[in-house]
Steps between C-alpha positions, in 0.01 A plus 500: 500500500745563220678189373807425292631194322805322642681232307584185697633163387233245406595281796433786743164569335402132533600502867308821558195358324514178704533692827204715403287195425597321820446806719186609315643847443582699192849482356530873568419444867749215534768707327430805718529288815823342375654841430392631841652193671822546302513868601454416869771233486734740321446766767566247778813376326634854463415575864684187613802600291497848654488357852782259417711792378414694815601206721833503319568846647516447878471868599191557289348165602544586869332837440208327327464255788498785753232683303292183473528449876387859560191446284420169670476673837216716366285190468470486878428869560145429629346743251164403355454460127325815369321324215 
């Protein structure tokens, strides 16, 4: 795996090092997990903002609700899972 150097404040490095020690993982692993968690939270936040904006437009929100209802009815279509 190719690596690069990233500059972080000393306090962040100390925190990262302490987390690595306590979790018995490498600092790289702890940092990778932290970035992945941040990315997931960012995506959820943006999704929530998009839904809030959609709810602010009654016509579009009603259309979304109708589409969601249509998809929910397919859950009870008695078709077997093909997996």
